[in-house]
C-alpha positions in Angstrom: -2.2 3.2 13.0 -1.2 4.2 16.3 1.2 2.1 18.5 4.1 1.7 16.0 7.8 1.5 17.9 10.7 2.4 16.1 12.2 -0.5 13.6 8.9 -2.2 14.0 7.8 -4.3 10.9 5.1 -1.5 9.2 2.3 -2.9 6.2 1.8 -0.2 3.2 -0.8 -0.5 1.1 1.2 -0.3 -2.4 -0.6 0.8 -5.6 0.3 1.3 -9.1 -1.5 3.2 -11.5 -1.2 3.0 -15.2 -2.8 6.1 -16.1 -1.9 8.1 -14.5 1.5 6.4 -14.1 2.5 6.8 -10.8 3.2 4.4 -7.5 1.4 5.1 -4.3 2.4 4.1 -1.1 -0.4 4.3 1.6 0.2 3.5 5.5 1.9 2.7 7.8 -0.1 -0.1 9.3 0.3 -2.2 12.4 -0.8 -5.5 10.2 -1.8 -6.9 7.2 -5.7 -6.8 8.3 -5.7 -3.4 9.0 -4.4 -2.6 5.7 -6.9 -4.7 3.9 -9.5 -2.6 5.8 -8.2 0.4 4.5 -7.2 -0.3 0.8 -10.8 -0.4 -0.3 -11.0 3.4 0.4 -7.5 4.2 -1.6 -8.9 2.3 -4.5 -12.0 4.2 -4.5 -10.4 7.3 -4.0 -8.0 7.0 -7.0 -10.8 5.3 -9.6 -13.0 8.4 -8.4 -10.1 10.3 -9.6 -9.9 8.6 -12.8 -6.7 6.5 -12.1 -6.5 3.0 -13.9 -5.1 0.8 -11.3 -2.7 -2.0 -12.4 -1.3 -3.7 -9.4 -2.4 -3.5 -5.8 -0.3 -5.2 -3.0 0.6 -5.1 0.7 4.1 -4.6 1.5 6.1 -5.1 4.8 9.1 -3.1 5.5 11.2 -2.3 8.9 11.3 1.4 7.6 9.7 4.3 5.8 8.8 2.7 2.6 10.5 4.5 -0.7 12.2 3.6 -3.7 15.4 2.1 -2.2 14.2 0.5 0.8 13.4 -3.4 0.8 10.0 -4.3 1.1 8.6 -8.0 1.4 5.2 -8.3 -0.8 2.4 -10.0 0.6 1.4 -11.2 -2.8 -2.0 -9.8 -3.3 -3.2 -9.0 -6.9 -5.6 -6.5 -7.5 -8.6 -7.7 -9.6 -11.2 -4.7 -10.7 
């Protein structure tokens, strides 16, 4: 998570939970591989808190991620 430069493409772990209904973004990461390495820990923490994960994907963005900011999905489906 170091070596980030302004306007650099960054990657985020995007997790939507059904119960409670919430959308989480974890990152930024400098590569898809770095995001994938860390995603298991986020899943484990959320499930440990009783959350039911409905969707997980890696998304890319040129700026911080938020509702109105464009992201590009890496199309990674979550499987329990």
